[in-house]
VOGU-3710 file (C-alpha; in Angstrom, 3 decimals, decimal comma):
1> myltivfgpl> 0,013/0,008/0,000  2,644/2,535/1,048  4,771/1,762/-2,091  1,635/2,444/-4,227  1,141/5,658/-2,382  4,641/6,949/-3,055  5,622/5,455/-6,315  2,164/5,643/-8,082  2,638/9,377/-8,748  6,141/8,741/-10,121
11> lgaliaglfg> 4,806/6,083/-12,511  2,143/8,485/-13,714  4,800/11,217/-14,260  7,090/8,932/-16,241  4,146/7,560/-18,524  2,963/11,180/-19,157  6,285/12,780/-19,577  8,029/10,137/-21,631  5,018/9,069/-23,802  2,778/12,095/-23,700
21> riigdrlaql> 3,156/12,798/-27,362  2,372/9,104/-28,228  -0,600/8,625/-25,866  -2,032/12,161/-26,265  -2,874/14,696/-23,680  -6,193/13,186/-22,519  -4,705/9,782/-21,771  -1,802/11,491/-19,985  -4,235/13,422/-17,695  -6,207/10,401/-16,989
31> vttgflilsa> -3,130/8,357/-16,034  -1,603/11,009/-13,815  -4,888/11,945/-12,156  -5,872/8,286/-11,680  -2,716/7,468/-9,892  -3,290/10,607/-7,597  -6,762/9,558/-6,809  -5,440/6,159/-5,710  -2,627/7,615/-3,741  -5,141/9,995/-1,985
41> vlsifafklv> -7,620/7,255/-1,062  -4,844/4,827/0,240  -3,367/7,819/2,210  -6,740/8,397/4,031  -6,854/4,757/4,757  -3,222/4,684/6,087  -4,092/7,840/8,176  -6,671/5,817/9,949  -4,595/2,827/10,216  -1,571/4,639/11,675
51> aydgheqliq> -2,962/7,387/13,753  -5,961/5,650/15,194  -5,016/1,867/15,044  -1,414/2,305/16,035  0,096/0,427/12,980  3,407/2,396/12,596  5,723/0,880/10,177  9,268/1,102/8,902  9,341/-0,382/5,341  12,748/-1,304/3,845
61> vfhwfqvgdf> 12,480/-0,670/0,093  16,178/-1,444/-0,944  19,746/-1,040/0,083  20,937/2,182/-1,360  24,706/2,208/-0,894  27,439/1,553/1,535  30,774/3,273/2,009  33,070/1,704/4,566  31,111/1,308/7,720  28,307/3,824/6,573
71> qanwalrvdt> 25,261/2,180/5,115  22,359/4,041/3,541  18,988/2,193/3,058  15,953/3,332/1,264  13,224/3,027/3,765  9,695/4,418/4,274  9,112/5,598/7,810  5,358/5,674/8,429  4,257/7,146/11,815  1,476/9,626/12,617
81> ltavmlvvvt> 3,546/12,571/11,369  4,052/10,922/8,105  0,479/9,886/7,921  -0,691/13,363/8,330  1,694/14,681/5,647  0,606/11,902/3,272  -2,984/13,027/3,517  -2,098/16,675/3,059  0,085/16,073/0,130  -1,921/13,467/-1,863
91> fvsclvhiys> -5,390/14,917/-1,116  -4,401/18,520/-2,236  -2,332/17,202/-5,247  -5,193/14,974/-6,298  -7,688/18,029/-6,263  -5,221/20,170/-8,048  -4,907/17,447/-10,804  -8,563/17,452/-11,190  -8,869/21,367/-11,069  -6,048/21,566/-13,752
101> wgymaddphk> -8,384/19,692/-16,220  -10,400/22,888/-16,500  -7,755/25,507/-15,656  -5,206/24,190/-18,289  -7,811/23,189/-20,901  -6,359/25,581/-23,588  -2,718/24,945/-22,878  -0,917/22,960/-25,592  1,383/21,262/-23,221  -0,875/19,589/-20,791
111> arffaylsff> 0,975/16,264/-20,751  4,248/17,901/-19,664  2,264/19,913/-17,043  0,628/16,848/-15,465  3,906/15,122/-15,707  5,567/17,893/-13,590  2,760/17,937/-11,089  3,016/14,149/-10,556  6,876/14,144/-10,280  6,644/17,056/-7,720
121> tfamlmlvta> 4,219/14,903/-5,622  6,474/11,897/-5,820  9,459/14,157/-4,583  7,343/15,500/-1,742  6,150/11,931/-0,747  9,799/10,943/-0,613  10,595/13,801/1,525  7,878/13,139/4,302  8,473/9,230/4,299  12,112/9,534/4,642
131> dnflqmffgw> 13,781/7,488/7,388  17,026/9,241/7,318  18,427/12,687/6,616  20,040/11,678/3,383  16,746/10,304/2,003  14,994/13,434/3,084  17,474/15,477/1,194  16,834/13,606/-1,981  13,257/14,421/-1,730  14,154/18,000/-0,651
141> egvglasyll> 16,130/18,634/-3,828  13,491/16,835/-5,867  10,714/19,280/-4,863  13,137/22,094/-5,506  13,615/20,780/-9,141  9,848/20,294/-9,643  9,272/23,741/-8,369  11,706/25,257/-10,873  9,989/23,345/-13,680  6,471/24,361/-12,686
151> igfwykkpea> 7,178/27,868/-11,830  8,888/28,387/-15,228  6,285/26,093/-16,929  5,359/29,045/-19,397  9,151/29,319/-20,342  8,461/31,693/-23,173  7,469/34,385/-20,688  10,587/36,243/-19,332  9,001/36,844/-16,039  8,266/33,182/-15,544
161> naaaikafvt> 11,832/32,145/-16,374  13,141/34,850/-13,994  10,956/33,785/-11,139  12,029/30,218/-11,661  15,718/31,023/-11,549  15,071/33,243/-8,484  13,285/30,410/-6,609  16,105/27,961/-7,568  19,001/30,127/-6,554  17,391/31,366/-3,172
171> nrvgdfgfal> 16,528/27,751/-2,278  20,212/26,821/-2,928  21,141/29,040/-0,211  18,872/27,233/2,250  19,719/23,927/0,924  23,506/24,605/1,391  22,798/25,110/5,096  20,624/21,873/5,102  23,538/19,961/3,603  26,049/21,384/6,146
181> giftifavfg> 23,615/20,331/8,834  23,595/16,736/7,415  27,426/16,793/7,267  27,645/17,836/10,893  25,152/15,166/11,964  27,319/12,487/10,295  30,444/14,063/11,939  28,892/14,020/15,396  26,797/10,803/15,320  28,479/8,766/12,624
191> aldfdtvfga> 24,984/7,947/11,207  22,096/9,594/9,386  19,078/7,488/10,212  16,592/8,987/12,599  16,511/6,441/15,269  20,199/6,377/15,748  20,587/10,207/15,768  17,441/10,982/17,981  18,480/8,103/20,384  21,908/9,482/20,958
201> vqsktdvtip> 21,177/13,392/20,848  20,997/13,543/24,653  24,501/12,104/25,011  25,841/14,733/22,588  24,545/17,839/24,319  28,159/18,757/25,674  30,010/17,992/22,431  31,460/21,090/20,628  32,563/21,169/17,054  34,776/23,754/15,226
211> flwmhfnave> 33,000/25,784/12,607  34,189/28,977/10,920  37,322/29,268/13,173  35,112/29,021/16,251  33,758/26,226/18,564  29,957/25,578/18,744  27,824/23,309/20,703  27,250/20,407/18,205  23,427/20,002/19,020  22,861/23,935/18,646
221> liafllfiga> 24,917/24,023/15,345  23,038/21,079/13,859  19,597/22,618/14,756  20,650/26,030/13,408  21,955/24,541/10,041  18,710/22,454/9,622  16,561/25,462/10,168  18,570/27,564/7,512  17,297/24,685/5,099  13,831/25,110/6,352
231> mgksaqfflh> 14,108/28,963/5,915  14,762/28,596/2,304  12,246/26,055/1,459  9,413/27,548/3,519  10,320/31,255/2,498  11,155/32,684/5,812  12,359/36,191/6,564  15,530/36,914/4,634  14,951/33,928/2,235  11,401/34,767/1,368
241> vwlpdamegp> 11,826/36,766/-1,783  11,267/33,843/-4,137  7,690/33,002/-3,016  5,705/36,099/-4,340  7,518/35,998/-7,709  6,681/32,157/-8,020  3,107/33,281/-8,723  4,269/33,617/-12,367  3,486/29,914/-12,701  0,088/28,569/-13,384
251> tpvsalihaa> -2,351/28,969/-10,432  -2,679/25,242/-9,761  1,057/25,321/-9,103  0,629/28,061/-6,481  -2,096/25,914/-4,756  -0,131/22,781/-4,731  3,449/23,950/-4,089  3,276/27,314/-2,507  0,247/26,822/-0,204  -0,131/23,316/0,978
261> tmvtagvflv> 3,035/21,161/0,361  6,479/22,226/-0,654  6,528/25,397/1,551  5,486/23,395/4,593  8,541/20,985/4,172  10,611/23,271/6,555  7,859/22,972/9,314  7,857/19,293/8,790  11,604/19,107/9,104  11,513/21,045/12,373
271> araapifdla> 8,838/18,784/13,830  10,565/15,637/12,501  13,800/16,825/14,236  12,073/17,835/17,358  14,424/15,755/19,557  17,291/17,941/18,323  15,564/21,345/18,644  14,323/20,358/22,079  17,958/20,312/23,306  18,994/23,400/21,284
281> phaslfvtvi> 17,471/26,260/23,212  19,343/29,053/21,348  18,506/27,587/17,904  14,877/27,266/18,970  14,803/30,902/20,142  16,104/31,747/16,672  13,451/29,682/14,988  10,767/31,595/17,109  12,145/35,036/16,286  12,371/34,393/12,573
291> ggmtaffaat> 9,019/32,865/12,563  7,465/35,916/14,320  9,293/38,339/12,023  8,072/36,509/8,959  4,376/36,474/10,315  4,554/40,214/10,844  6,533/41,156/7,865  4,642/39,195/5,321  1,242/40,388/6,713  2,348/43,989/6,483
301> iglvqndikr> 3,035/43,572/2,654  -0,220/41,813/2,089  -2,092/44,861/3,124  -1,343/46,699/0,069  -0,739/44,251/-2,856  -3,053/44,379/-5,747  -2,421/41,130/-7,445  -4,870/38,684/-6,046  -2,396/35,789/-6,137  0,409/37,852/-4,528
311> viaystcsql> -1,860/38,776/-1,558  -2,623/35,043/-0,988  1,212/34,288/-1,341  2,147/36,646/1,422  -0,553/35,368/3,473  1,088/31,908/3,087  4,462/33,529/4,170  2,810/34,889/7,236  0,913/31,644/8,213  4,172/29,786/7,835
321> gymfmagglg> 5,644/32,211/10,281  2,971/31,073/12,748  4,046/27,531/12,317  7,670/28,160/12,928  6,800/30,437/15,786  5,174/27,539/17,393  7,926/25,115/16,545  10,404/27,290/18,138  8,448/27,344/21,279  8,120/23,660/21,322
331> lydaaifhlf> 4,506/23,534/20,226  5,214/21,075/17,465  1,762/19,545/17,668  0,056/23,049/17,195  2,488/23,758/14,291  1,537/20,567/12,467  -2,237/21,157/13,227  -2,017/24,524/11,586  -0,059/23,096/8,625  -2,941/20,504/8,297
341> thaffkallf> -5,756/23,099/8,412  -3,791/25,528/6,352  -3,573/23,195/3,513  -7,347/23,078/3,098  -8,341/26,748/3,278  -5,068/28,073/1,537  -5,425/25,602/-1,259  -9,152/26,698/-1,541  -8,186/30,503/-1,729  -5,564/29,838/-4,417
351> lgagsviigl> -7,891/27,713/-6,496  -10,665/30,172/-5,879  -8,314/32,939/-7,136  -7,613/30,747/-10,193  -11,301/30,515/-10,787  -11,676/34,377/-10,685  -8,686/34,811/-13,046  -10,172/32,272/-15,621  -13,602/33,895/-15,315  -12,184/37,250/-16,008
361> hheqdmrkmg> -10,002/36,183/-18,877  -6,743/36,000/-16,973  -7,146/39,298/-15,198  -5,246/39,280/-11,674  -5,172/42,911/-10,771  -7,936/43,499/-8,081  -8,107/47,163/-9,084  -9,807/46,092/-12,315  -12,381/43,787/-10,614  -15,425/44,313/-8,465
371> giykkmpltw> -19,000/43,464/-8,339  -18,734/39,880/-9,861  -20,294/37,790/-7,167  -23,458/37,503/-9,149  -21,366/36,331/-12,182  -19,432/33,756/-10,096  -21,676/32,901/-7,147  -20,160/29,512/-6,342  -16,580/30,896/-6,463  -17,622/33,698/-4,331
381> iamiigtial> -18,974/31,419/-1,677  -15,874/29,249/-1,757  -13,589/32,222/-1,371  -15,690/33,496/1,625  -15,269/30,053/3,463  -11,697/30,226/2,743  -11,289/33,696/4,141  -13,418/32,985/7,140  -11,087/29,752/7,811  -7,961/31,807/7,227
391> tgvgipgtdf> -8,978/34,646/9,651  -9,811/32,020/12,150  -13,493/32,775/12,888  -14,961/30,955/15,818  -16,246/31,444/19,436  -13,649/30,737/22,058  -14,516/28,050/24,615  -16,908/26,341/22,226  -16,619/23,942/19,320  -18,005/26,358/16,918
401> gfagffskda> -15,179/27,673/14,539  -13,701/27,133/11,137  -10,508/25,351/10,508  -8,053/28,099/11,307  -9,773/29,181/14,421  -8,675/26,004/16,282  -5,109/25,729/14,949  -4,090/29,460/14,858  -5,604/30,163/18,325  -3,866/27,194/19,678
411> iiegaweagv> -0,500/28,760/18,584  -1,430/32,223/19,881  -2,495/30,930/23,306  0,331/28,520/23,522  2,698/31,354/23,031  0,992/33,217/25,982  1,500/30,159/28,098  5,053/30,092/27,098  5,503/33,630/28,252  3,763/32,858/31,589
421> agtsfgyeaf> 6,215/29,931/31,983  9,198/32,196/31,454  10,145/31,194/27,885  12,188/33,600/26,052  10,154/35,495/23,311  6,903/33,863/24,446  4,982/36,992/25,254  6,505/38,763/22,143  5,284/35,907/19,999  1,830/36,241/21,499
431> wigivaalmt> 1,528/39,830/20,607  3,095/39,350/17,148  0,408/36,601/16,539  -2,302/39,016/17,643  -1,123/41,909/15,338  -0,738/39,585/12,274  -4,144/38,116/12,863  -5,576/41,756/12,821  -3,711/42,477/9,392  -4,777/39,024/8,081
441> sfyswrvifm> -8,302/39,662/8,620  -8,025/43,088/6,932  -6,166/42,009/3,689  -8,329/38,815/3,401  -11,583/40,723/3,453  -9,979/43,401/1,282  -9,515/40,769/-1,350  -13,202/39,705/-1,075  -14,466/43,169/-1,177  -12,278/44,432/-3,940
451> tfhgtyrgdq> -12,895/41,321/-6,068  -16,589/40,505/-5,638  -18,271/43,567/-4,359  -18,642/47,229/-5,100  -18,383/48,709/-8,658  -16,647/46,860/-11,452  -13,508/48,792/-12,315  -12,153/46,755/-15,318  -12,922/46,392/-19,071  -16,661/46,176/-19,717
461> htfdhahesp> -16,265/43,508/-22,367  -14,494/41,281/-19,709  -17,210/41,954/-17,265  -19,976/41,089/-19,884  -18,233/37,775/-20,662  -17,319/36,951/-16,988  -18,473/33,399/-16,216  -18,507/30,663/-13,483  -15,738/28,030/-13,821  -16,337/24,565/-15,224
471> rsmlvplall> -17,298/21,747/-12,960  -13,801/20,202/-12,873  -12,747/23,400/-11,113  -15,742/23,755/-8,851  -15,668/20,287/-7,421  -12,230/20,671/-5,798  -13,401/24,012/-4,503  -16,453/22,268/-2,835  -14,236/19,491/-1,331  -11,688/21,973/0,061
481> svgaifagvv> -14,448/24,038/1,468  -15,638/20,994/3,411  -12,136/20,781/4,864  -11,884/24,479/5,534  -15,103/24,274/7,633  -14,674/20,924/9,503  -10,912/20,016/9,644  -10,407/22,006/12,808  -13,302/20,971/14,955  -13,095/17,266/13,870
491> fagdfigdkq> -9,329/16,891/14,459  -8,490/19,459/17,275  -8,879/16,761/19,950  -6,455/14,424/18,161  -3,791/16,888/17,221  -3,779/19,287/20,346  -6,413/17,942/22,757  -6,963/15,267/25,191  -6,395/12,577/22,561  -3,080/13,644/21,383
501> gafwrgatvi> -1,101/11,058/23,378  -2,732/8,145/21,587  -2,782/9,992/18,371  0,895/10,973/18,201  1,950/8,038/20,027  5,880/8,046/19,896  6,182/10,468/17,077  8,993/13,002/17,246  6,123/15,626/17,608  5,814/14,737/21,214
511> eaaaapehva> 9,193/13,087/21,742  9,594/14,519/25,193  6,726/12,432/26,442  8,615/9,259/26,069  12,069/10,751/27,209  13,653/9,816/30,448  12,957/12,126/33,318  16,278/13,934/33,189  15,666/14,483/29,462  12,248/15,996/30,052
521> envadahgav> 13,882/18,289/32,769  16,419/19,604/30,177  13,631/19,982/27,644  11,708/22,116/30,158  14,649/24,213/30,979  15,318/24,633/27,147  11,909/25,852/26,245  10,659/27,413/29,397  8,755/24,186/30,361  6,211/24,460/27,498
531> eqgapathea> 6,714/21,225/25,683  3,500/19,668/24,456  3,327/16,194/25,868  5,945/16,242/28,465  4,662/15,762/31,944  7,294/18,078/33,364  6,273/20,662/30,909  2,484/20,493/31,909  3,339/20,946/35,542  5,587/23,978/34,834
541> aataegeheg> 3,041/25,604/32,552  0,382/25,653/35,315  -0,441/29,281/36,218  -2,882/31,128/38,342  -5,045/31,441/35,330  -5,396/27,650/35,028  -3,485/24,510/34,336  -2,687/23,262/30,789  -4,350/19,843/31,074  -4,918/17,288/28,355
551> gghhvptwva> -3,887/19,637/25,534  -6,661/22,179/26,652  -5,914/25,955/26,911  -6,891/27,594/30,204  -5,818/31,166/29,767  -7,216/34,633/30,780  -10,543/35,410/28,940  -9,065/38,512/27,321  -6,208/36,256/25,867  -8,774/33,773/24,529
561> wspfavtlig> -10,866/36,354/23,068  -8,138/38,674/21,618  -7,891/36,811/18,114  -11,554/36,836/17,754  -11,589/40,685/18,614  -8,841/41,706/16,178  -10,443/39,513/13,416  -13,573/41,477/13,849  -11,709/44,707/13,959  -9,978/43,881/10,663
571> fliawymyim> -13,275/43,024/8,966  -14,780/46,234/10,008  -11,974/48,350/8,811  -11,987/46,565/5,430  -15,674/47,107/5,214  -15,514/50,750/6,113  -12,711/51,397/3,385  -13,885/49,170/0,595  -17,698/48,937/0,850  -19,020/51,970/2,886
581> heglgarmaa> -16,421/54,393/1,431  -15,432/52,592/-1,862  -12,368/54,099/-3,140  -10,900/55,226/0,191  -8,178/52,778/0,163  -7,098/53,817/-3,328  -7,139/57,455/-2,224  -5,022/56,708/0,794  -2,549/54,735/-1,306  -2,220/57,736/-3,646
591> nsrfvhpfly> -1,618/60,173/-0,950  0,783/58,086/0,985  4,430/59,196/0,509  6,272/56,658/2,666  4,145/53,870/4,165  2,309/52,617/1,163  5,429/52,779/-1,216  7,524/51,077/1,595  4,854/48,200/1,999  4,073/47,948/-1,740
601> nkwyfdeiyd> 7,603/47,609/-2,610  8,001/44,809/0,034  10,297/46,710/2,318  12,615/47,206/-0,646  14,111/43,750/-0,022  14,470/43,217/-3,717  16,187/46,403/-4,317  18,411/45,757/-1,351  19,402/42,289/-2,436  19,933/43,678/-6,132
611> fvlvrgarkl> 22,272/46,333/-4,827  24,206/44,331/-2,332  24,143/40,787/-3,703  23,217/40,837/-7,354  25,304/44,009/-8,314  28,035/43,009/-5,973  28,236/39,512/-7,466  28,189/41,138/-10,871  31,041/43,546/-10,053  33,049/40,697/-8,475
621> gdlfwkggdq> 32,394/38,671/-11,629  33,631/41,668/-13,719  36,714/42,048/-11,666  37,690/38,480/-12,103  36,566/38,486/-15,802  37,835/41,721/-17,093  40,777/42,101/-14,607  41,845/38,616/-13,762  40,803/36,769/-17,086  41,193/39,408/-19,792
631> rvidgfgpng> 43,868/41,537/-18,440  46,166/38,997/-16,479  45,543/35,710/-18,028  44,694/36,717/-21,563  47,039/39,603/-21,488  50,244/37,600/-20,515  48,937/34,386/-22,267  47,029/34,435/-25,494  47,334/38,086/-25,866  50,926/38,404/-24,569
641> faaatlagak> 53,610/35,829/-24,937  51,454/33,563/-27,203  50,454/36,588/-29,402  54,121/37,513/-29,786  55,257/34,028/-30,677  52,472/33,848/-33,167  53,566/37,209/-34,837  57,074/36,203/-34,870  56,231/32,822/-36,403  54,091/34,593/-39,115
651> riaklqtgfl> 56,967/36,837/-40,051  59,477/34,018/-40,237  56,957/32,076/-42,203  57,093/34,746/-44,839  60,673/33,603/-45,635  59,369/30,323/-46,825  58,300/31,479/-50,287  58,794/28,136/-52,141  60,944/29,788/-54,912  64,375/28,027/-55,493
661> yhyafvmllg> 66,130/31,352/-56,498  64,968/32,772/-53,134  66,628/29,902/-51,214  69,743/30,156/-53,490  70,022/33,788/-52,719  69,856/33,161/-49,112  72,389/30,453/-49,205  74,687/32,774/-51,175  74,290/35,520/-48,595  75,005/32,878/-45,817
671> lvgfitwilv> 78,095/31,759/-47,644  79,432/35,378/-48,114  78,741/36,018/-44,527  80,566/32,914/-43,362  83,634/33,724/-45,583  83,739/37,357/-44,518  83,697/35,973/-40,840  86,618/33,794/-41,462  88,651/36,435/-43,286  87,945/39,006/-40,487
681> sgatggh> 88,757/36,582/-37,610  92,019/35,422/-39,505  93,059/39,053/-40,004  92,522/39,914/-36,393  94,451/36,978/-35,264  97,358/37,638/-37,540  97,664/41,227/-36,375
//
């Protein structure tokens, strides 16, 4: 079953990619989509089998290679964390394949597109089923390659090519850090498989290792380097610049890669390596800070963007920041729960945006939209459901709420509890989460109001021919809407509630629960005693406001209601600016001299990177090229000694005329010279 889940998409990709021209586009679509549907159905069955029946497995696929005492096997590690990711990856990929039947209907290269989609899915499945860091790195690079191909799928567009290269190069920075982390793991532990490394990590807490002419704690260094890899893949602050530009790819690509799967690989890595991060408090603090900065930074940019896909892209960045913020605080279960719910409502929003784009003849600028809810009522309803789920609408203390309410509020309340317990950056993470939630509500409803309500601001011909999307696109929207509504309330008890002990059973997400007492104490010290699942943690997290029991959240009333309050405030501000006083937002943007340009230009990160890195690299290249290569190497080589030798040879070659009388004349001159030398020498000697 698991081999079918993982290798089915690869088989579909090979058939569509190698034989697409022979079998035709329709059969290529059927094959790839069929394998994904099969993988999705089996993944749901596997989720039930592993998470609820306790059938964790380690499946040895084959022996990979052996060098000396080091042996690498290809194995599939199937625990609850893997099962969750299998459902997310295959379910979303399956719906994206179906959705693409309608979205890519007019594209002449459908077989190639579906082959790329299936190959990406296979690479992502290899990543999440890995049993060792080397195998994970294989899947890690595979999804990087697939994202490059998919972002630049319309390769005749210069913008698409530039975006693909930007994504590939930026991810190479993070991947280099990940590779260094793997090298360091092998140097410290002598192995790369998870069981060996995680089992021995406690014994290595005092080991130091030289790096960059300094000595670092080995566990801290490993955690830091692993997170550098996660920063690149998950578009975190400083390495975030590739994600918005990746919207140049087809919209189904955005939904699959940049909302629900590849960008969450970094969160998965942190959760999988939880035993390492548990014992690396400084690296975990760095994770929390970067996550918080990303949540805030991306939300501020989303406030003013006008491209409907870019707003959702920055929303993805911000929500990933929430997940890393939770991971850094040790709330791995909440981070994975938000990853799980986020897959439903963010894929729904991206695919809904794609439906709008198709209905408006590929228009993406929200300034040229408005008043189309009657033209596209089903898409409008789906987008509203996704927006309510993203903003986390729900009633605290009850089971009423959309998906994002349960997972996002768990992170925000967990950050407050971490602050109460004395964890560094706990209170700061809480307030960042609240502010980001306010901005999320505003820009999310801004999208709805600018797109579907008010006066239509685009071309009248486009409006007259606006239409609802075909059924192949609406069915995935309906299924994702169900997930966006019910995924939180149905699974909250399992992921973060009183059932989580049985649900996660032994997964690294709650590794501290199974650790020896002295390990749990160290974990509590490292993270301010806020590790989900650790008995020592729960005791330390008890406060005057209530005790954190069984995964429940007992926090002050104002803390519990703060996310709901700021969500309502964000909605009302958006309503005031874009419904009651339509055009107010545009007028404020036009009159702003600093704030709007600063946010609209993404804090000028692209310009700063271009000035410091791109231009600097170009100048350095010019120095080595024009100064070193042309002036020094070519100047002394081909243009110097070699050129002089060549010129001399050409002049000497002119003496070789081929005429006999020329050679006889030269011989006569030589003879005269020789006789003259003898006579002169003799006369001198006789004198």
